[in-house]
C-alpha positions as CSV (number, residue, x, y, z in Angstrom):
1,X,0.0,0.0,0.0
2,X,2.8,2.4,-0.8
3,X,1.6,3.5,-4.2
4,X,3.8,1.2,-6.5
5,X,1.0,0.6,-9.0
6,X,-0.1,4.2,-9.0
7,X,3.5,5.3,-9.8
8,X,4.0,2.5,-12.4
9,X,0.8,3.6,-14.1
10,X,1.8,7.2,-14.0
11,X,5.3,6.7,-15.4
12,X,4.2,4.3,-18.1
13,X,1.2,6.5,-19.0
14,X,-1.1,3.5,-18.4
15,X,-4.7,3.9,-17.4
16,X,-5.0,0.3,-16.2
17,X,-6.5,-0.1,-12.7
18,X,-7.0,3.6,-12.0
19,X,-9.6,4.1,-9.3
20,X,-10.0,1.8,-6.3
21,X,-7.2,0.1,-4.5
22,X,-6.5,-3.5,-5.5
23,X,-3.4,-5.2,-4.2
24,X,-1.1,-6.5,-6.9
25,X,-1.0,-10.3,-7.0
26,X,2.5,-11.4,-7.7
27,X,3.6,-9.1,-10.5
28,X,2.1,-6.9,-13.2
29,X,4.2,-6.0,-16.2
30,X,3.8,-2.7,-18.0
31,X,5.5,-2.2,-21.3
32,X,5.9,1.2,-22.9
33,X,8.1,3.1,-25.2
34,X,9.7,6.4,-24.6
35,X,10.9,8.3,-27.7
36,X,14.1,10.4,-27.6
37,X,15.0,9.5,-24.0
38,X,18.6,10.4,-24.7
39,X,17.7,14.0,-25.3
40,X,18.4,14.1,-29.0
41,X,16.1,13.6,-31.9
42,X,18.1,10.8,-33.5
43,X,17.7,7.2,-33.1
44,X,14.9,5.0,-31.8
45,X,13.1,5.4,-28.6
46,X,13.6,3.0,-25.6
47,X,11.3,0.2,-24.7
48,X,10.8,-0.4,-21.0
49,X,9.2,-3.1,-19.0
50,X,8.2,-2.0,-15.5
51,X,7.6,-4.9,-13.3
52,X,5.1,-3.8,-10.6
53,X,5.8,-6.3,-7.9
54,X,3.5,-7.1,-5.0
55,X,4.8,-5.9,-1.6
56,X,3.2,-9.1,0.0
57,X,5.9,-11.4,1.3
58,X,3.7,-14.4,0.4
59,X,5.1,-14.0,-3.1
60,X,8.7,-14.3,-1.9
61,X,9.3,-17.6,-3.8
62,X,8.7,-15.7,-7.0
63,X,11.3,-13.0,-6.3
64,X,14.3,-14.7,-7.9
65,X,12.4,-15.0,-11.2
66,X,11.4,-11.3,-11.0
67,X,14.9,-10.2,-10.4
68,X,16.5,-12.3,-13.2
69,X,18.1,-10.0,-15.8
70,X,16.8,-6.8,-14.2
71,X,18.7,-3.6,-15.0
72,X,17.4,-1.5,-12.2
73,X,15.3,-1.5,-9.0
74,X,12.9,1.2,-7.8
75,X,11.9,0.8,-4.2
76,X,8.7,2.7,-3.4
77,X,7.6,3.2,0.2
78,X,5.2,5.3,2.2
79,X,7.3,7.4,4.5
80,X,4.4,7.9,6.9
81,X,4.4,4.2,7.8
82,X,7.2,3.3,10.2
83,X,7.0,-0.4,9.1
84,X,7.9,0.7,5.5
85,X,11.2,2.1,6.7
86,X,12.2,-1.3,8.0
87,X,10.8,-3.2,5.0
88,X,12.8,-1.2,2.5
89,X,16.0,-2.5,4.1
90,X,14.8,-6.0,3.3
91,X,13.8,-5.0,-0.3
92,X,17.2,-3.4,-0.8
93,X,19.0,-6.5,0.5
94,X,17.0,-8.9,-1.6
95,X,16.6,-6.9,-4.8
96,X,19.9,-5.0,-5.0
97,X,22.6,-6.4,-2.7
98,X,22.0,-10.0,-3.5
99,X,21.9,-9.3,-7.2
100,X,24.7,-8.1,-9.5
101,X,23.3,-4.5,-9.3
102,X,25.1,-1.3,-8.3
103,X,23.6,1.2,-5.9
104,X,23.4,3.6,-8.8
105,X,20.9,1.2,-10.4
106,X,18.6,1.6,-7.4
107,X,16.1,4.4,-6.8
108,X,14.3,5.0,-3.6
109,X,10.9,6.7,-3.9
110,X,9.2,8.2,-0.8
111,X,5.6,8.3,-2.2
112,X,3.3,10.8,-0.5
113,X,-0.3,9.8,-1.1
114,X,-3.0,12.4,-1.8
115,X,-4.0,14.3,1.4
116,X,-0.9,13.3,3.3
117,X,0.9,15.9,5.3
118,X,4.3,14.2,5.2
119,X,7.5,16.0,5.8
120,X,9.4,15.9,2.5
121,X,12.6,17.2,3.8
122,X,13.6,15.5,7.1
123,X,13.5,11.8,6.2
124,X,16.6,10.2,7.6
125,X,17.5,6.7,6.4
126,X,19.9,4.3,8.0
127,X,23.1,3.0,6.2
128,X,23.2,1.7,3.5
129,X,19.9,3.2,2.3
130,X,21.2,6.7,3.0
131,X,23.7,6.4,0.1
132,X,21.0,5.7,-2.5
133,X,19.3,8.3,-4.7
134,X,16.1,9.3,-2.9
135,X,13.2,11.2,-4.4
136,X,9.9,12.3,-3.0
137,X,6.9,11.9,-5.1
138,X,3.6,13.7,-4.7
139,X,1.4,13.4,-7.8
140,X,-1.0,16.0,-6.6
141,X,1.6,18.7,-6.1
142,X,4.4,18.1,-8.6
143,X,3.6,15.4,-11.2
144,X,6.1,16.8,-13.7
145,X,8.9,16.9,-11.2
146,X,8.2,13.2,-10.5
147,X,8.2,12.4,-14.2
148,X,11.5,14.2,-14.7
149,X,13.1,12.3,-11.8
150,X,12.1,9.0,-13.3
151,X,13.4,10.0,-16.8
152,X,16.7,10.9,-15.2
153,X,16.8,7.5,-13.5
154,X,16.0,5.7,-16.8
155,X,18.7,7.7,-18.6
156,X,21.2,6.6,-15.9
157,X,20.2,3.0,-16.4
158,X,20.6,3.3,-20.2
159,X,24.1,4.8,-19.6
160,X,25.1,1.9,-17.3
161,X,23.8,-0.6,-19.8
162,X,25.6,1.0,-22.8
163,X,28.9,1.3,-20.8
164,X,28.6,-2.4,-19.8
165,X,27.9,-3.4,-23.4
166,X,31.0,-1.4,-24.6
167,X,33.2,-3.0,-22.0
168,X,31.9,-6.5,-23.1
169,X,32.6,-5.7,-26.8
170,X,36.1,-4.4,-26.0
171,X,36.9,-7.6,-24.0
172,X,35.8,-9.7,-27.0
173,X,37.9,-7.7,-29.4
174,X,41.1,-7.7,-27.2
């Protein structure tokens, strides 16, 4: 109940499931294309798959399959729920530390639901979460800022993937 599906729909420009709350069962995959993500008008757009994973631990046996070949992890939490601050440590451990992912491939999103009066400045996270990129999202007050933060994150993932591909190609050549 942190707003994962709401943000996934927003970022992918999907209208699926807008309205009443319905917990995600396992995973929901949203595919979308973003033209000119690199900021130039050349080349094809990027195709993304956002895997909107349930926050329910009863799906834990599915997590290895969800993580396989992932390029990034976005951990979304409700900063007003103290239990979420503890849970994100577990998500980070499972989805980032136990995978071959860099901290730069992880984005933390403190999602402020409509009508919440959450403090967007004074959120202190424990190590190692405090070294991750953290953004605050409030779709009522600043939807375009949220969209731009996600685009920056996606660009950084593309850069990491391209650099990795170039290193791999160079190792084959040499």
